[in-house]
N, C-alpha and C positions, 0 to 999 in steps of 0.2 A: 263550935263543937268542941274546941279545945278545953273549955271550962268543964265539960262533962266527962271528958276522957282523961284529963289530967296527965297527959303524956304516958298513958298506959299502953300496953301491948295490944295490938289489934285483936288478938285472940280473946282478950278479957272484956271486950266491949259486948254488952248483951242487950236483950230486949228492953230492960228497964232503963238503960242509958239512952237508947234511941227514943223511947217514949218520953222521958224527961226532957230531952232536947226539943222534940216536936212541941210539947206543951209550953216550954219556955219561949219558943219562937211564936206560938200562937198568942201568948200573953204580951209579947213585945210588939214592936212596930213593923214586923215583917208583913209583907202583903200575902194574901191567901195563895196567890200563884207561886210565890217563892216558897212558901211552906209545902206546897205540893211537889215542887221540883227538888228540894233538898233531900228528902228521903229517897227519891228515885236515883239521885246521884250517888248517895251513900250505898244504895243497893248495888249499883254498878261496880263500885269499888270492891265491895265484899264479894261480888260475883267473880271478879277477876282474881281475887285472892283464893277463892274456892277452886277456880280452874287451875291455878298454880299449886293447889293442895297445901297452901300455907295456913288455912283455917279449915274448920270442920263444918261450919254452918253460917248462914246469912241471917243475922238477927233482925234485919229490916223487914224480911218477909213475914215475920210473926206479928209485926205492928199493924194495927188496923189502919187502912188507908183513909185519908180524909177525902171528903167530897167537897167540890167547889160549887157553891150556890151561884147560879147564874141569874142575874137581874136583867130582865128584858124590858126594854122601853115600852 
């Protein structure tokens, strides 16, 4: 995530940054399960900052959630 935020303030991270990060992870070698968990973790971090009133919104909530395709034997 560091390459997408470039040591910016948490308040300046937006929907576009989160979307670019998820797409980057999809095109990389990350497993689908990891790609599902990372936005959830980021959302939790933003939620905590919202609770502390350090930010005004959670940009992860506006990003479309990915669906994990299950392959059944």
